[in-house]
N, C-alpha and C positions, 0 to 999 in steps of 0.2 A: 338092594332094597335090606338085606339084613346088615350090610355098611351101615348104613343111615341110622337104624335101629341101635345098634350099637353104638354107636355115638350118643346119639340121643339120651338112651341109658347111663352114658359116661357124666352128660353135661346136665343130667335132670339133676342131682344134689346142688353143683354149682347154681343153677337158675333157683331151687329152691332157697340157696341161703339169699341169693340177691333178692327175692319176692319177700322176705323177711326182715330186710335189714331194718336199723332201729327207725323211727319214727318219733320228730319230737314230740311233745306233750306239756302241757302246762297246767296246773291242778291249784286252783283257787277256794281259799280256805276263808269259803263264803256264809257259811254259818255254823253254828254251835253246833250241830248232832255229830261230833265227831268220826264220820264217815264218809268220805268226799270219792267221788267217782270220775275219771276222764279218762279218754283212747283206753277203755277197757280194760281197765287197771283199778281197781280201788285200795284209796289209803285209810285205814283206821288210827284215829290217834288218840292216847291216853294219860291223860295228867297226873303229874306225883307233886307232891311239895307240900305245902305249911293245911293240907284239910280241904284246899278250896277245889273245885273241879274243872274243867276245861271252860273256857269264857272265849265267848266271840263277841268281840268290838265290833258296832255295826258304822260308826264312824270311821273306823281304821280300813275295814272291812276283812281283818284280821283276829287269828284265834290264839290265846296265854290261856295263864293260868291266874284263880282269882274269882270275884264273886262280880262286880262292877269295873266301869271304867277309871274309878281310881287305883285296885292293887291289881286290876286283870291282863297286868304284861306278866310274860314272863321274868320274874323278879326274883336278886339277890340283894335282899334290902334293910336287911335288920342282924343286929348283932350275932344272929346264931346260924349267919351265912361265913363260910368257912373264906379263908383268903383263896388267894389265884391259887396256890399250890397248895396242897396240905398231904403230907406224908407221902406216899407213890404219884399222887395224882390229884385231881380237882373234886372239891366238895362241895356242894350246892342245897339249898331247897325247894328251889321250883324246877321240872323240867316235863317237855311235851316229849312220847315217844310214839315213833313214824312207823306204820307197820305194812308194807306191800302187799297183795295178792298176789303177786308174782314178780319175782328178780326184775331190777331194772338199772338200767343209767343212770345215776343223778348225776346234772350238771351245773344246779345251784340252787339257793336257797333266798330268798327274797324276805324281808323284815318292812316291819312298821314302827315308828318310834326305837327306831336306833342312831345313838349317838357315836362318832367317831371321837378320836382322842381330840377334841377341839378345844375343851377347855377344862383341862387336867388330862385325869382317866378317863376315856369312854366306857359305852356298852363293852361286855365279854360274853361270850360262850365258848361252851365244850360242845361239840360236835363230835359226836361217838358211834363208830358202824359198828353191826354187828356180822358174824359170819353166816353161810345158810343153816345153822343149828337156832339161829336167834338171838341165841344167852352169851353167847362165847365174843368178847369184845374184839375185832380185828384191825382198829384204827382207830386212833382220836386228832380232831383237829382241832387251835383253837380261834375260835371270830374275834378279829378284832377292829381292824380299820378296812371298812369295806373300800373293793373294788371299783361298785359302781353304784354311783349315789352320791348325793350332798356330803353323807355322813352328821347330817338334821336332823330331829327330832320329826315324827308325822310325815317325813317322806319316806318314799320305796330306794333300801339300801339294800343289793346283792352281793351275795358271795361265792363264786364258784369252786366244784369241789372236782371238777377234772374226769368229769362222765364216771364213778365209784359205782362197780356193780357189786347194790346191796338191797336185802328186801325189807330191810330196817334199821333204822338210825336214832338219836335219842339228842335234843339240843336242851341243854343245862345250861342254865343262867351263872355266873359265877362272879368274883369280886376280884377287883386288883388294888391294888396300891402304889404309895409313889412319895418319894419324900421330899420334904419342904422346908426347907431350915433344920433345925434338929429333929422335927416330928413327921410319922409315917400317916398319911392322909388315906382312909380309905374309899373305895369309892364303889357305890350301887350300881345292878345291872336293872334293866327294865324293858322289854320290845315284845313284840308282837311278830307272830311266824303268816306272813300273807297271803303267799306263793311258792310251788317247787316247779321248777325246771328239770323232764326227764326225756329218758329214749326209752323204747324196749331193746329189752334185752333179742338180740339177735336166734331166731329158731333153732336152726343150725350155725355154726362155726363158721367161716368163711372157708379158715385153713382146712379145716377136715373138708369139705367141700372138695376142693382144687385137688387133695389128696386125692380123694376118689374120683377125682374126672383123668387124674393123671395114671393111676392104675387102671380105668378102661381106656384108654389112649395105648398104653402100652399090651391090653390085653387086643386091640387092631393091629400094631405091628407084627405080634406074633401068630395072629390068624391068617393077614396077608403073605409072612411067610411061609408057612405051611402050603397054601393053598400053592404059592409058587413053587415050593418043593415039587408039589402032586405034576405038577402041570410037568 
């Protein structure tokens, strides 16, 4: 009986880790409240930009920055919006920041009104995620041509981010350019965020659980050896 009990204790952490493996969740931004919940996670969305707040487009069933369907996308559409690169990074006028109630593994971001590079320069966005302090930038990705979707406006287009572990990120519209003859043509961006797909972060990392199980098995071997010596 004691041997069984010790084995159960050794396996306990591994079973706990298995019980808390990631669970896929999709959260849809289907209102303009700025607070959204799914799968036990709450996401708070804040807008920054040209003075307009968070805007919900009921036709697109997605969120942006603005006050109506004409200007409501996350936009980079005027002379004050910088080129794709400025100095050491990107600069823009409008963005949405997403903050999770706890860390998740983000798999993908889905947009509405996203346009790929089919008629020149398409939409461009900077995806920035932060470390666990929520203030220091951990990394940046450029979204350009979506891999899932047709890249035409009005339809869903999805960008994968490979299960990034994070609790906060920002999506910023940026402007691109291309050379046509002897001129440089600027391209403006405007799009909405429709949904996110993420997994819940494991409560107990499986490698740590496996290590604890291994320690328990070593203890069992030592106990069996001592009993044999006593006999």
